[in-house]
N, C-alpha and C positions, 0 to 999 in steps of 0.2 A: 487130701494129703498125698495119696498115691499118685494122683494125676500130676500134681506139682513136682513130685520126685521124678516122674517119667519125663516131664518137660525138661528139667535140669539135666537129666541123663542124656536125652537126645541132643540138647544144645551142646553138651560137652563132646559128644561124638562128632558133631558137625565141625566144631572148632578144631578138634584133633585131626580130622580129615583135611581141613584147610591147611593146617600147619604141616602135616606130612606131605601134602601136595606141593607146598612151597619149598620144602626141603628137597623133594624129588626134582622139582624144576631147577633149583639151584645146582643140585648135583649133576643134572642132565646137561646144564649149560657150562660145566667145568670140564676142560680137557687138560690132561696131564702128560708131560713128556719128561725125559731126563737126558742130560748131555754131560759128558766129562769136560772139566775145565781145560783151558789151553788148547781147545780144538781150533783148527784153521778156519779162517773166514770163509763163509759159504758152505760150511758143513751142514748136512741135512739133520734136522732135529726130529721132524715128523711130517707126515702128509696131512696138512691142514685141510685141503679141499675135500679129501675123503672123509675126514672126521667131521667136517661141517655138512657133509652130504651135498656138496656142490660139484658141478662140472668145472673143468679148467676155465672155459670161456666165461662162466658165471662169476669168477673171481673179480674180473674187471667190470663186467656188466652190472653187478650188484654193488660195486664199490666196497669190496672187502679190504679192510686195512687194519693195521695195528695201532692202538691208542695206548699210550703210556704216559707217565708223568715223572718228574723229579730227577731223572737220571738219563744217562745216554742210552741210545737205542742199542740194545744188545742183540736183538733178533729182527729178521726181516722176512717178508713174504716173497717167494719166487713165483711170479705170475705164470711163468712158462711151465714149471713142473708142478705147481700147486703145493710146494713144500715150504715148511718153516725152516729157515736156515739161520746160521749165526751171522751177525753183522760185523763182528770183530773179535778181538781177543777177550776171553772171559777168564778172570782170575777169581777163583772161589774165595781165596783168603782176603782179597780186597773187598769182595761183596759181602761176605758173611763172617769173616774173622774165624773165631773158634766154634761157631754154632755147629751143632751136630748135623743139622740138615740145612742146606743152602737152597732156598726156594725163591724163584723169580716169578712174580705174578704180573700179568698185564691183561689187557682186554683186546679182543678182536671184534670189530664192528662190521656188521653187514648193513651198509648205509641205506639201501633202498627200503629195508624193513625196519631200520633203526633198532636193530637187535644186537645186544652185546653178549659175547661168549667169554668166559673166564679161561685164561690159559695159565697153567702152573707148570713151571719147568724146574726140575731139581738138577742143580749143578753138582755133579759128583766129583769127589776129590781124587787127584792123582798125586804121586809122590814127587812133587816138584820143588820142595823146600828142604834144605839141610837143617838139622838141629843146630842152633846157634847159641853160644854163650854171650853174656853181656860184655865180657872182657876176654881178651885173648891171653893175658898173663895175670896170674893171681899170686899174691904173697900171703902165706899163712904163717903166723908167728906162734911158736909152741914153746912153752916153758920147759926147760930141761928137767924140771922135777915133776912134770906131768906124769900121772900114773897110767899104765897101760889100760886101755878101755876108754880113755878120754876121747870125746867126739868133737869134731870141728866141722861146722856146716860149710858146705861147698856151694858155689853158685849153680843155679838151675839153668839148663839149656831150654830154649824155646823153639818149638817146631810148629809153624802155622798150619801144617796139615792136620787132618783129623783121622780118627780111626787107627788102623794099622800103620798108616803113613805118618802118624805122629810119633813123638818120642816114646821109645819103648824100654830102653835100658841104658845104664852107665857102666863104663869099665875104667879101671885104674891100672896104670902101668905097674909092672911087678917091682916090689922092693921088700926090704926086710922089716921095716918099722911101721908101715901103715897099710891099712886095708880100707876097702870101700863098703859102706853100708847104705842102702837105699831105703828110705822110709816112704810109704804111700799114705797120703792124707785122705781125709774123708771125701774131699772133692776129686780124688783120683790123681792128684799131682804127686810126682816123685821128687823127694828131697834127698839129694846125695849128701852123705856125711863121711868125713875122713876120720877113721878110727885108729888111735895109737895102739899098736900091737906090742911093741918093745920099748923099753925106756931109752931115752935119748941122752946123749952125752955131747954137750956143746963143744967140749974140748976135743972130742974125737972127730965129730963132723958137725960143722956149724950150719950147714944148709943141705937140704935134700930136694931133688928135682923130680917132680912127678908129672904125669900126663893123664888128664881125665877125658875120656871119650864118651860122647853121647850118641846113641844110634837109634834110628827109627825102624819100623817093621816093613817098609816098602820093599818093592822088588824092582830093581835092585835096591838094597838098603842104602840110606845116606847117613852121614855122621858128621859131628862137629867136635872140636877139641879145645881145651884150655890148658895152658902150662901153669903148673903150680910149683911155687918155690916155698919150701918149708924152712923158715928161719928159726933156729933154736935160740931161745932167750933165757935170760936169767930168771929167777923165781918171781912170779906174780900170781898170787893165789886167789884173787877176787876178780870176778868178771863183772862188767857193768850190768845193772838190772833196771829195766824200764818200770815206770810207775804202774803201768797197766799193759797187759799183753796186746790188747786191741784198742786202737783209737778210732772213734767214729765221729764224723762231723757232717752236717748238712749245710750246703751253701747254695744260694740262688745263682742261676746261670749268668746273671747280668752283673756280677761283681767285676770291678775293673782289675786289670793286671796289677800285681803288687799287693793285693789284699791278703792279710794274714789269715790263714785258715785255722791253724792249731799249732800247738807247741808240744813236741814230745820230750820227755825227760827221762834220763837214765842215771843212776847213781853208782859210784864205785867207792867202797870204803878204803881202798888202798890210798897210800900217800904218795905225794910226788907225782912223777909222770905216770906211775901205775894207776893213779886215781883220776887222771885227766881223761875225759871222755870226748871222743870226736864222733859226729853223726854223718851218716851218708846213706844214700839209697842203696838198698841191697837187692831188692827184687822189684823191678818196674819195667813195663813194656816200652818199646821204642816210641810208640805213639803218645804215651803218657809222659814220658820223660821231659819233652820240651814245655809241658804245660805247668810244671811245678818247680819251685825252688826250695832248697833245704839249706838252712844255715848250719854249717858243720859245728859251730861252737855252741849255738843256743838251742838248736833243735827246732827252730821255727820253720814251719812249712807255709809257703805263700804261693799265690798264682803268678806264673810268669807270662801267661797269655790269657785271652778271654776264653771262658768255658762256654760250651754249647750243649745244652741238654739234648738237642735233636741229634747230635753226633755221638755223644756218650753220656749216659745218665749216672754211671757208677764207676768209680776208680778205686782200685785196690793195689796196695804196694807194701813193701816191707822196709823198715828203717833199721839200720845196724848201728849199734853204739860200740865203739872200740876204745879201750883204755891204752895208755902208753906201754903197757906190758904185753899187748897183743890179745888180751882177752876180749870177747865180744858178747854182746847181747842183742837180741832182735825183738822187734814188735811190729805188729801189722797195723796199717792205717787204711781205713775205709772212708772214702769221700763220696757222699751222695749229692748229686747235682739236682736241685729242685727247679722245676720248669716255671718260667714266668711267661706272661703273654707278650712275647717280643717278636712274634712272627705274624704278619698279616696273612689272611687267607689267600691262597693262590687259586686263580680261576683259569682253566685251560679249555679253550673251545675245541671240542673233538670233531663236530660236524656242524656246518652251517649251510642250510638249504636256502640260498638266496641267489637269484630272485625267486619269488613264489607267485604263482598265479592268483589272481584275485578271487577266482571261484574255488579256491582250495577249501575242502570241507572242514568243518569243525573237528578238532582233535588231531589235526595234522601236526607232526613234529617239525618244528622250524629250526631249532638249535639243540644240539646235544653237547653238554660241557661238563667238566669235572671241577669240583670245588673242594679243596682240602686245606688243612692247616697243619704245619709241622709241629705245632705245640701239642701237648697231651692234655688229657682230661677235658675239662670244660674249655680250656684255652684252645683246644683243637677241635671243638664242636662248631660246625659252620652252619649258618642259616642263610639261605639265599632268598632274595625278594626282587620284585620289579614294581614299577608304578601300576597302580590299580586301574588307571584310566585306559590302559592299553588293552586291545582285544586279545591278550595272550595270558597264559597261565603257566606257572612253574610247577613241575611235578617231579618228585624224586624218583629216580630210576633204580639202579642197583648201587649199593655201597654209597659212594660219594659222587655219583653221577646224577645230573639233572637234565630234564627235558623241558623245552619251551614249546607249549602247544597253543594252537589257535582255539579260542573259545567263542569267537564271533565271526561272522562272515566279513571278509575284507572287501573294501571298496576303493579301488585305485583312484576313482574320480574325487573322493573325499581326501584320501591320504595315499600318496604314491610312494612314500618312503617313511619308514619307521626307524627312529633312533632309540633303541632299547638300551636302557641302563640296568645292568644286573649288579646288585649289591650283595656281596658276600660278607657276612659279619660273624665273628666268633663270639663265644660266650664268656670270654675273659673279662677281667676287671682291671683297667677299663677295657671295653671291647674295641677290637681293631677291625677295620673293614677294608674291603677292596672293591673297586668299581671297574667294570668293563663295559665298553660301549659297542653295541652290535647294530650295524646298519642293515636293515632289511628292505630290499626293493620289491615292490609289488608290480607284477607283470600284468599288462592290460589284456582283457578279453573283450570281445565285442558284445557288451551287455547293455549298451545304451543306443537307442535309435536316434537319428538326428531330430532335433526339435526346432520349430520355427518360433520366432519371437512373438508372433500373433497367431490367433486362431483362424483368422481370415484376413484377406487383403482386398482393398478396393483401389482400382486404378482408373484414372480418367484420361482418355485419349481423344484429342480433337480429330474429327473426321478428316478425310482427304489427306491423311498422313502419307509420308514418303515410304516406299518399300524399304525394309531393312532398318526402320527407325527403332531405337531402343525404347521400349515401353516402360519397363519397371525392372527392379532387381530384388529378388528374394534371397534371404540368407538363412541357412539352417546351421545350428551349432551342434556338434557332437562332442560330448565331454571325454570320449575315449581318446586314444593317442595313436599316432602313426597311421597305418592303413585303416584301422578301425575308425579313425576320425576324418578320413578323406571323404567328402560328401560329393555325390554325383546327382545332378538335378535332371528331371525329365518331366514330361507332361503325360497325364493319363490319356489314353485314346478316347476320342469323342468325335461327334459329328456336329456340324453347324450347317443347317439347311441342306443336308444331304452331302456336304463336303467334309472331309476329315479335318479335325482341328489343326493337325500338323501343316495343313496348307494355308492356315491363317496366321498361326503364331508358332515360333520356335523358341527354344531356351538353350542357353549355353550350359553344357553339362558341368563345367568346372566353376563358373562364376555365378550362375543363377540369374543371368541377365536375359530378359525376355525381349524378343524382336518381332516386329510386325512384318509378315511376309507379303502382305498386300495392303492396298489402301482401303480403309474402312469407310462405309457409307452409313451415316446415321439413319437415313431413310430406309436402308435395307435391314439393319438390325441395330438396336440401341445398346445391347449389352451382350457379353459373352461370359459364360460361366465355365471355369476350367479347374482342374485339380493338378496341383504341382506336387510331384513326389521327390523327396530327398532320400537317397539311399547311401549308406556308407559302403566301404570297400572291405568290410570284415568277412569272415567265413564262419557261419552263413551271414549274408548281409542283412542288415536291419533297415527299415524305412518308415517314413511317416508322410502323411499327406496334409496339404493345406488347401483350402478353397480360395480361389482368386477370381474376383469379379471385375471384368473389364467393361467400363462404361464408356460408350462412344459419345463425345460431346458434339453437339450440333454446330455447324458453321453455316454462314449465310451463302449457300451455294445453289439455291433454287430460286428461280424467278417466280413471282406470284402467277398462279394459273387462274385464268378467268373462266368460271363455269357458266355464267349467264351475263349478258346474252351470248349464246353460242353462235358461231358463224354457220349459217345453213350450208348444207352439202349439195343442194340441188341447183345452185347458181342463183337463187332468188335472194332478195334483200330483206332482212328482218327489219320490221318497222314497228316503232312504238307509237301509240295514238294518244294525243293530248287534245281534249275538247277546247274550243275557243272560249267557252264559258268557265274554264278552270280558274280558280282563284289562286292567289299566291300560297305556296306550300302544298299544292296539289302533287300527289305522288304519281309521277309518270312511269317510272320503272325503277328497278334496283339492280345494281351491278354486284354480282356475287363472285368472289374470288377466294382461292385458298393458296396456302404456301406450305409445301411439304416440309419445310424446316419447322423448328419449334421455338418456343420462348419468344424472345424479342425479335428473333429472325422471322417469325411467322406473324408478328403483329402488323396488320395491314392498315393503311390509311388511303383514302380516296380523295382525288381532287380533279376539278375540271380543267383539263389542259387547254382546250380550245373549243370554241362554240361559234356557229355561224351567226348567232344573234347574242352577243355578249350581254350579260345581265338578265337574260330571260330565264335561264335555268341555273340551279345550284345543286351541288353534290354533297351528301353527308360525309363528313371527314372519316368517320369510323363505321358508318352503316352502308355506305355506297348507294344510298337512296337518291334518285334523281327527282327533284321537285322543281315546280315553277317558282321563280323568284319574284314574279310580278304577274299581273293579269295579262292575258293575251289580248292583243289588239288586232284590228282588222288588217292593219298594215304589216303585221308579222307574217313572214313567209310561211307557205304551207309546209315546206320541207325544212326541217331544222337538223343540222349535223353537229353532234357533240363528240368530242374526244375526251374520254375519262382515263386518267392514269391511276394505276394501283401500285403502291410502293410499300415495301416492308421496312423494318427499322434495324436491319442488320448493318454491319460495318464491313465493307461499304454497302449502302442500301441498293437493292435491286428493284426494278419496276417493270410493269407491263401496261400496255394501253389497249383500249377498245373504242371503236367508233360506233356511236349510236345514231340512228336515224329516227327522228320524231316527226310524225305527221300531225299538223295542227288542223283539226276539223271537228265539227260537232258530230258528224256521223260518218260511217265508213263509206257509203255511196258517194259522198262528196269528194272523197280522195281516191276512189278507185281508178279514175281516169289518169290522175297524176302519178299514182303508184306504179303504173306500168312503165312509165318512163324512167323510173328510178333504177339505176343500175348500181350494182355493187362494184366499187372500184377494185380493179384487179390488184392494184398495188397501192398501199396506203401512201407511200412516198410520192407516187405519180399524181394521185388525187390532191394531195397537199400542194404540190407544185402548181397544178392547174388552178387551184383556188387562189394561190398567191398571185398568179398572172392575171386572173380575172379581176381580182381586187385592184391590182395596180392599173390596169387599163381603165377600169371604172373611175378610179380616183383621178387619173389624168383627164378623162373626158369631162368629169364634173368640174374640175378646175377650169378647163377651157370654156365650158358652157357658162359657168359663173362669170367669167371674164367678159364674154360676149354680152350677157344680160346686163351686167353693170355698165358696159359701154353704151348699149342701147338706151338704158334707163337714163343715163346722163344726157344723152342727146335729146331724148323725148322730154325730159324735164326742162331743158333749155328752150326747146321749141314751145312747150306748153306755157312756160312763164311769159314768153313774148306774146302769145295770143291772149293770155289773161290780162295783161296790162293794156293791150289795145282795147279790149272789150270794156274794161273798167273805165277808160277815159271817155268813151262815147256814151255810155249809159248814165253817167252822173251829171250830165249837163242839165241844168234847170233845178237841180236839188239845192235847197238852201244851204248856204255855206255854214250856217250855224249847226247843222245836224251832222256834219261830217268833219272829220279832222284832216281830210285830204288824202292824197295818195299814200303818204307815209302811214296813215292809220290803217288803210286797207292792207298794206304789206304786213303791218303788225298783226292784223286780224288773221291773215293767212298763215302767218308764222305760228300763231297760238292755236290753230285749229288742227285737230288730229283725227284720223279715222282708221278703221280696221276693216280689211277686206279678207274674207275667207272664201277660198276657191277649192272645189273638190273635183274629182274626176267626173262625177255626175253633175252636169251643169244645172240640172234642175234643183239641186240642193245648194247651189251657191248662193251666198248672201253677203250683203255689205252692211256693216254695223257702223253707225256713226255714234260714237259715245258722246257724252255731254261735253260740248265745246267750252272752251275758256274764252269768254267774251271780254276779256280785259281790253280796255282802250277801244270799245265799240259803242255804237249809238243804238243798240238794240234795246227794246223795252224789257221791263222786268217780267212781264207775263210770258213773253216768248222765251225768256231765259229759263222758265220753269218747265218747259216742255223738253222732254228728252227721249221721244220715241224714235226708234231706229227707222231708217229708210230702207225698205225691202224692195229689192229689185225682182219683179215677178217675171214669169215667162213671157208675159204680154208686152213687156217693154221693148220698144223697137228702136230706141235711140242707139245710134252707133257710138261705140266707145271713142272712135277717133274723131266724131263730130261733136260729141257732147262732153263738156268738161266734167271731170269727176268732182270737181269742187264747184258748187253753185256760186253764182255771182251774189254780190251783196244785195242787189235789188231783189233777186228772187227770194232771198231769205227774208227780206223785209216784207215782201208781199205775203209770204207764207205766214208770217207771224200775224 
């Protein structure tokens, strides 16, 4: 129990300290001055820079200024002297009317700290107004039978000044019948009354002229007068009497002009004109008089103009009722104006810190504004709000000032401008609201590095490109603005085969276009890896890199290179050996070639371009293998020359040729003697030309030789036929005619007989073959016809060819059979 009591005690002390600290802070931020009214413009009120603890130069640097609302600016800051001075004429009576103290309050804002200081200036009164009566001439009617001591109320003078400068006393001009008596009310007002001292006699003097003087206590004093004419009347012994001494009425401020507020009523029991009552305003201020109307006959009081609670909430006046005999009665009327919610809240922006940097920390004050409502009570209570989706928060500062703070980090790239709508709503029924729109611009800072659209780039460039060729274009985007978004492109330093990258590729710093500074060779390197940097122009600059792979595409720019057979360097001739016993398809050698290009450009095919013995050798299309296409014959030359072409499949295709020398022999010793005579042609073109010439000469020689042989054969045949006919005619004499068919039959026999003669260079191997003859239309027996042995001519045969016919006679054939 004791512990709980102690906790409550300590909590109370903490709250008390906080409350006292708040009061001390409020008092510390309040600065008070005083200035007399009607001072000249520019008069010094106080040294504001000293009281704020600031140097003169800091007034401008820190943005010190006055913020006020609802009325004209009465005071100003003199930045040169640091003084608070009057901005124009100040009339205390206009500002505060009859208030005992006239206080003007406003705020001084130190803008860079967003700190408000309250300034309270008391405007002191000077004696600048004369006491003034409502009328300058007044008629007072007095019955001649009035007894001494009878009192007659006189009009009051009004002095707008206060204190000693206000109305202090009344004086009445000297006379024998009247005196002045001043009554002081509970509220301190002085009511002058005219007192009858001696009885009047209308017949002696029908009118008396008096002067009432009202004086204030100023130095020098001021005064006002009213001329009073006292008219002596016949007897009227009853004065009008109001039904109630004070009339009270409450009326809303929004009643239209002409609205009846109340009716005052006074009765007079006299008869005739002495009982007729007329009403009029007796005591009413100059400001109130135009607002109300009084019917002199009925006593109805109505509004002449619209009422405004905010200008005056309470009106007090006196109504006088006077009968025809001059007797008067008075009553007080009090009109209370009730406030209605007829004023919308007013919002005045005191400070707007726009534009604002996007890196502004949370809790930074963006806007300082004042929101107030001229209504009173709940109608004058204002609540401000903004949209919740915005990164801002409203916070009430002092009195009716609000601050708009940042509650989130701003990002210009997402939102570069905020249109903030502040809604001020009062608590009246129905509530009224006011909206203001604040445009806040966000200033960019360099908080975003440039970014590429891809994480890496691949570029394909055909080799043998021209110098200065545009290779590729990279683009980086920076969401910042102005200089922070201006991107500069560059290449990271690197080396390629010992040479700097900048000697191969360059980049336009503004556009990001890459250029080739030299011609690339696919066979030298096939790809280049580089890093492209994009930097912005902010302070400090931000950058990002992206990898770029440059792939060199192969072009058909390399001729196939033959690796085998290689041309000897000692002047000898390389020879391939092919045995005469080689069968078709025998692998003689293989042509090996490579192409430094790649892909289709390096796909090689082989073909036999030229051969000394066509049809003897064949070359594999894709393997380059040289094989025999048929069996070797004895008549095939010992030395065979082959020209093999190697061609790639590029566009256009490139090719190379190689000349092969093949020696046809069963063993190496057989060809050693001939190999020494083989010489390597110095020039392929010269050897080809020589070969063509040799072939041409040989062809011409063969044709000539064939012509001579054919000519000789024709002559020999003609001679031989003549000899054969002669022999046939002599040898058939004595043969029975029945066994022969005559000479025509022999000719037919000769025409149907055929033979084949084979001759070789070696005469020992020559032989003549007589194939089976066709014995049609002959007389040879069947037995002999079945024999078909060839006739061999041996070495021992000695018959000369020119003496012995190659075709035997018919008789010889018959004898043989």
